[in-house]
C-alpha positions as CSV (number, residue, x, y, z in Angstrom):
1,M,-13.4,1.2,-6.2
2,P,-9.8,1.0,-7.4
3,I,-8.0,2.6,-9.9
4,Y,-5.8,0.4,-12.3
5,E,-3.5,1.6,-15.0
6,Y,-3.1,0.5,-18.5
7,E,-0.5,1.2,-21.3
8,C,-1.5,1.2,-25.2
9,N,1.0,-1.2,-26.8
10,K,0.5,1.0,-30.2
11,C,0.9,4.7,-29.0
12,G,2.2,3.7,-25.5
13,L,-0.3,6.2,-23.8
14,V,-0.7,5.2,-20.5
15,F,-4.0,6.3,-18.7
16,E,-6.0,5.0,-15.5
17,A,-9.3,3.4,-15.4
18,R,-11.5,3.0,-12.0
19,Q,-13.0,-0.1,-12.3
20,K,-15.3,-2.6,-10.2
21,F,-12.8,-6.1,-8.8
22,S,-15.3,-7.7,-10.9
23,D,-15.3,-5.4,-14.3
24,A,-13.3,-6.8,-16.9
25,P,-10.0,-5.9,-17.9
26,L,-10.2,-3.2,-20.9
27,Q,-9.3,-4.1,-23.9
28,E,-9.2,-1.1,-25.9
29,C,-7.2,2.6,-25.6
30,K,-9.1,5.1,-25.5
31,E,-7.2,7.2,-28.0
32,C,-6.4,5.2,-30.6
33,G,-8.2,1.7,-30.5
34,G,-4.9,-0.1,-29.5
35,G,-4.3,-3.2,-27.5
36,V,-3.8,-2.1,-23.8
37,K,-1.8,-4.0,-21.5
38,K,-2.7,-3.5,-17.3
39,L,0.3,-2.3,-15.6
40,I,1.1,-3.2,-11.9
41,S,1.8,-0.1,-10.3
42,S,3.0,0.9,-6.5
43,T,-0.2,2.4,-4.2
44,A,0.0,5.0,-2.4
45,F,-0.9,3.2,1.1
46,T,1.6,4.9,3.6
47,L,1.8,4.3,7.5
48,K,1.7,6.8,9.0
49,G,2.6,7.9,12.6
50,G,4.0,5.6,15.7
51,G,2.3,2.4,15.2
52,W,3.1,-1.1,16.1
53,Y,6.4,-1.2,15.2
54,E,8.1,1.5,17.4
55,Q,5.6,-0.2,19.6
56,G,6.7,-3.7,19.6
57,Y,10.1,-4.4,17.4
58,S,12.2,-1.0,17.4
59,S,16.0,-1.5,18.4
60,A,14.8,-0.1,22.0
61,A,14.8,-2.4,24.8
62,P,11.0,-2.5,25.7
63,S,10.1,-2.2,29.4
64,T,8.1,-4.7,31.3
65,C,6.3,-4.2,34.1
66,S,5.0,-7.0,36.6
67,K,4.0,-4.5,39.0
68,A,0.5,-2.6,39.4
69,K,2.4,0.9,39.9
70,A,4.8,2.2,37.0
71,G,7.4,3.7,39.4
72,E,8.3,0.0,39.8
73,C,8.9,-0.9,36.7
74,S,12.2,-1.9,35.3
75,K,13.6,-1.8,31.6
76,V,14.3,-5.5,30.1
77,G,18.0,-5.6,28.1
């Protein structure tokens, strides 16, 4: 389930709520009862490791091999 951030319009409290995608957004602050707004926050999603960028889009010239043996391959560029 995703975690959403909310900010109270009255007291300024910023808090998180774990909700389903289908749940309605919260309307009330859990501390003072004031109105809240949903915040847009950065995610903790991070790409690590070599991955597709280093293999296909880095600045190094890609190698091509039309021969069966690796020793007979050449670099393009």
